N, C-alpha and C positions, 0 to 999 in steps of 0.2 A: 619483587613479585610484579607480574604484569597488572596494569590498571585497566578498568573498563569504565565507561560512562553510560548512564541511562538518560535517554532523551525521549520526548513525547511529541508526536505530531498530530494534533487534533484529537488526542486521546489514544491514538495508536502508538504504543511505546516499544522501545528497542534498547538492547544492550549493544553498545558500539565499542569496538576494540581495534587498535592498530594491527594490521596484518603482520607487520614486522615483529610484533611482540609475541605472536603465537608460536613462532618457530615451527617445529614439526608437529605440533598439536593439530588434531583434526577439528575444524571449525564446526562441522555438523554434529559431532559427538558433544562438543562443548555447548552447542545450542540446546541439545536435548537435556543437558544437565542444568543449565542456567535459566532457561526460559520459564519453566513451570512456576505457577503462582503459589502453589502450596509448598514446594520444596526448594525453589530457586529464587532468582531475583524477582521474577514475576513480570514478564514482558511478552509481546507478541512475536518477537523475532530477534535474531542476532545479525549484526552487520559488521563486516570487516572493511576497514579503510586502509588503503595502501597508497602512499604518495608516489606518483610517477614523475612529477616535475613540479615546479612552483605553482602552476595553474592547472594541474591535471591529477585527478584522484580516482583510483580504481575501487569499485564497490562490489562486494558479494553479499548475498542475502540468504539467511537460513531460517526455516520455520522451527517452531518448538519441537517438532518430531525429528529434527535433524536434516530434513530434506532441503536441498538448495533450490531457489527459484530465481527468475531472471531479472525482475524489476519490481520496484515498490515506490509509489509516489510519496507516501508519508515518510517512509524510511530514507528515501533519497534526500528529502528536505532536511530531516534530522542529521543525516551524514554531512550534508553541505554546511550546516551550522557548526557541527562538531569540527569539521576541517578548518573553518574560520576561527572558532574559539581556540583551537590548539595551535594556531599560527601556521598551519600547513599550506594555506592558500589565501589569496586576497578575497574580498567579498564577492567578486564576480569571477567564476572559475568553471571548469569543465569536469563533469563526472563521467566515468566510463563504467558501463554495466554490460551484462551479456546481451542486452537488447539495444546496445548502441550508446552514443554519447548524449549527454544532457547538459544544457547550459544552466548553471545555477547562479542566482542573484540573491545574496543574503542581505536582508535589511533588518533594522531593529524591530519592525512590526510584523515580520514574516519572511518567508522564503518563496521565491518564484522559480519554477523549473520550466524550461522550454524543451520540448521533445520533437523529434522527427519520427513518429511511430507509424508503423504500417497498421492502421486501425481499420477494421471492416466488420460489418454485420455479416457473419457467416451464414446464418439462416434464422428464419422465424420458427418458433416452436410453441407448443402448448404446455403450460406448467400448472399443476394443481396446487392451489394455496387456499387454505380455509374452506376446503370442500368444494371449491369451484375451479374449473379449468380456465386459465387466463392466457391471453396472447403474451409471448415473451420473445426476447432476442438473445441469441448467442453471439457475443461480441468477442473478436480476437483483437487484443491489444497487449502484445507480449504474451500474457497468459490468457486463459479462457474466462469469460465473465458471462454469467446468465443474468440478464436484466429482466425483472418481472414487474410491470406496473400493477399497482393494487390501489384500492380506494383509500386505505390507511395502512401505514407501516406498523400500527399497533396490533400486530397479529398475535393471537393466543399461542403460547408455547412456540415462540419464534424459531428456536433452534431445531425443535422436532419437525416443524413445518419445512425448514430449509434443508435439513440433512439429506433427505432422498433426492432433492433437486440438485444437490451438489454433484451427483453422478448421473443425472438425467441426460446430459449432453457431454461430449468429449471424454468418455470414460477411458479411452486409451491414452489420453494426454494428461492423466492425473486428475480428471474431473475439472469442475469450474468453481470459481467463487460465485456466490449467489447474492444478488442485490435486489431487495424489494424497494420500489420507489413510488412515492405518492405526492400529489400536488394538493396543497391546502393553504388557504389564506394568502395566496400569492407566493408561497414558498415551495421549494422542492425538497422533500425529505427522503433520506436513504438509510436503510439498515443492511448490514453486511454479515453473511456467514462466510468465513474465510477458510479456504482449503489449507491444509497444513497445520493451521491452528485448530481446526475442527470445532469451531465455536463462533459465536458472535464477537466481532471486534468493534471498538468504538468509532473506527473510521477506516476507510480504505481509499488511498489516493488514486491508485490505478483504477479502482472500481468507480470512483466519481468520474474519471475521464471516460470510462466505458459507458456509463449511464448517460453522460452529457452527449457523447457521440451517437448513441442509439436514439436519443430524443431528437437530436438535430437531424439525423438521417431520416427519421419518420416525419419531419416537418413540425415537430412539437416544441422546438426550442431554437433560439437564435445562435449568434456567434459567441455569446457569453452566458454561462449557466452557473448559478450559485446553488450549492447543495448543502443542506443542513444535515450533518452526520449525527450519529447517535450520542456523541459527547456534547452536542449542542454547538460545536464549532461550525464555521462556514468555510467551505473550500470552493474556490472559484476556478472554473475551467473556461479558457478562451481559445477559440480557433483562429489561428493566425494565417498569414500568407504562406504559400508553398507547402501546405499540408502540415504545418507545425501546430503543436498544442501547448498551451501554457497552463500550468497548475500552480495556484498560489494559496498558501495557507500558513498556519502557525507551525513553529518548530522550536521547542524550548528545552533547555538543560534541566534535568531533575536532580541527579547526584552522581558522584564518582564513587567507585568501589575498588576493592582488590580481589582478584581471583583467589579462590582457595588453593592451597598446595597440599598434596600434589594435584595438579590440574589433569583432567582427562586427556 
């Protein structure tokens, strides 16, 4: 029976499976069965990994609702470590996603990803949080991200506050991930309501890159931004030459499992 692995990237967790082992099974349907926390493995998404060559791995990402999405920072770090753990690639290798190629460097203390993303602040908007309208940015970085600066991320009933914002911008593009960001005691904190999951997640790697990009674009951050995600882990975003972006953070193995038979 096919095996799967569970990995966690800063609290954002995933089921990872070799694409070759799925055969004709639909990965989206499988994600909808396995991801729920009450009835499945309990993860934020499913990733398929397919080896293209000794140093090249193809990734696909699926939300718990079965929908496919193009990129995931935490998921890509987890998949990079999985590929090394399984002997598919050396520590330094290339990941291929629907948003392009990513250079992955796997080390004992974490995984660094280098992107060449077309990141841009699409427009400035107003978003209501805690009964107040606040300036916010809609950032395009693969998917849409709504970045909302707030005095504190400790917002009452966080999910209820973010759910309407999820569809505030880019409704025709599946809506946006929502990120509340606050500065306190020299640190930058972020909380994320993630589309597809339709709930708060403990971290969002692409969201951290979107937040760092928005802050830098507004002149409120420099070339390196460290963000404290909800799990308490720290993700570092660095802006490199030629428009490249580096995301560094943890990616750890949790456990292996066996898919139930018959599989969807």
